[in-house]
Phi, psi and omega in degrees: 000131175283168180300336183269002173088006180240116180266179178303323183291316182296319183291327177294318175297322179296330183275352185300317184292317175300318181295327179295325183281336190256323188257144177141173182286156175309321177299314182297318181294321180300315183290322179294315182292329176295317179296320178295320179296321178297316179296322180295316178301314180298324178291316183293319187257335183276323184301312180303325178293319177293324177297314180293320181294319177302311181290327174297316179295317178296320178296321177301318182292321178292324178290330177294330178271003183064023180267082187289329177299311179294320180299320181298324175302318183279326178294324177298321179290323179296315181285349172292331175265324180245070186292344182255014182286112181294320180301320185278327172296321180293316178300319179294324176300312180297315178299318182300312183289332181288338175266002178087005179261085189289324182295312178299323181297314177300319180297312180296326178293323179295317179296320178297318178295320179294329184275000172095021178291146185312131189298319184298321180290323178296315184292326175296315182291322174309313180296318181296321179288312181304321180298326181281335176282324178199112184270095177272160177305323182292319179294318181296319178299315180299317177297319175301318183288321175300322181294315178299318177300314181296322181292321181296322181273001181054037177273082187295328179294312179295321182298317183291323179294319180292319176302310182295318178297315183293323176298316178296319179296316179292326178295323181294333182255018174066024172264066190288329176298315176297316180301319179295324179296320178289323178294325175292324178294326178291325176294320178300322182286319183229072186297336182253017176271118175304324186289329180293313179296318175302317180296320175301312179301315178302316182294320185273351186314303189292323187261336182216075184296334176297312181291324176300317180297322180292320179293318177296322176300318176297318181298314180299335177295332180262338179207099190291328188270091178220086185305321181294322179289318175300325178299312179299314183293330175296311179296319177298319181290325179296320180295332180267009178061045176246085189292322185295312180299322180298314182289325179295319180289327176297318178297320180289332177293331173068216185301338185300332184280346185295123175078006177276114186303314181301317184291317181295323177293324179295316179294320182298320177297320180298313177302320181295316181294332181273359177086007182271073188290326180292321178290322176294323179295318180301316179297317178300314182296322179295323179292317176301322180293328183280317188233002179089173185268351184272062179220126185298334178291325175291322177300316179298316181291317177301318177300318179297318178298315178297323182293322182282326183271321188233346176106174185304321184302314181283335181279329190303314182299321181291319185284326178289325176295319177289324180292331177290327180273316185235075189290340183247002178292127184310317180299319182291318182292322174300319180294319179292330174293315175303316182294312182298325180291323183296322182265003177071031180267091185293330177297319182286328178300314181295319177304310184284330174293326174293324177296321177297324176293319179296320177301313181297314179300315181300319178297318179293320175296321180299326177294319179298311180291332174297321179293317180297319180296320176300319177294323178293320178298327184281342182284137178295321184233062181290148180287114183303325181294320180292319178296322179293314181298320180294314180298320182292318176293326174299316181297317175303313183295323180294327174291324181291329181263020174064026171258071187300317182298318178294320178300315179298317181299316180293321176294322176294326174300317176297315181288342175292328178258340181220080185301341180262014180297104186295323180299314179295318182293322179290324179298315178294318179298317176298321178299308183291330172297317184297324185265003174080045178234076188292332176293317177291326175298317180295327180297330184264345184284122182299144173282163185290343185264350185280133177278123181295138179251340188252173179295000000 
């Protein structure tokens, strides 16, 4: 063995291939170079096909697990080699709408149609996408007919897709109780499908976060890697003052949580509850740098930090400012209870505990009225006055349970059919006053000469 570790035998073996290329009869060299050229051609033209086939197979496996996000990663690579594959464009279209990307779903469906995919399947998928873009009565009736046909034919795959698409369509128009009913029907059809439980959680999130959290937990039992679900559960756990659970879910959410203001605030609250005040302050400073200081969530957290670090005098301005802007947000109410308890103000403790009870009752009433509104939507000749009154009350309740966006939508629903509804206009004026938007508040505030139409 030489000092460099290569002996005569190894050197001789290393030289075999160059000698094989150079020495030999013309016939032998011709055969050898022909073999090398053949191998080179196979590598150049065969590798992309193997690459596409590999990713097509991986996409198919992901679709079998209903993991559309993972499937799309492989379908994109597959289509980079087979751009005219109708089958893979059709699969991408289905995965796209199931992931909520309706425009891209339509684009892939057009490519599948151009590539000669069966017309009937294209039409079914078009209806599933169109219903989610705008749920018209005719489309809703068509989906119902398709669902009955799928059940008659015992086509479980088509039945589950129609249930899923219709649930998404109903969710988009705030008919969440009906959407939840379909999600539960999908769970009955596929009880061990993570996606069915995830859909129920998604539908229930705004109006019933407790039920949504339970559905998401069941979904995680079947598929643990769901960053968006862990994000929701982290924020939900922070609201319930469960710091350990908050941090566990944040770790599971991974990179999705980076830079997300709500997530940073949830972690800050968890650190605060664990007594890690310096870390909570750092996270609060990070949030202020991202969105500025004019955010009631920041005021609440700042007040809690001031209360723990410096006492009630420094905390009071921050918390009272937050309570004026977000009077029913659970974190704000809890902070006001903590402040009142620290200064020994039993009346305020009682007041804010009553507000918590009011919040709970409003949430329960909202669930009942949501079911009623869903039933009214299904009636062919529903009483317009009853629908208006129900929508107005739902708007009031949404403001009470700190679901301001939903409250605005319900009030705007009332005004769409009754522009002079004084109650809805007053509720919106108060809301815009509360969030510091005086121009929008003035637009909704009834004039002194206007005759009120609403309660």
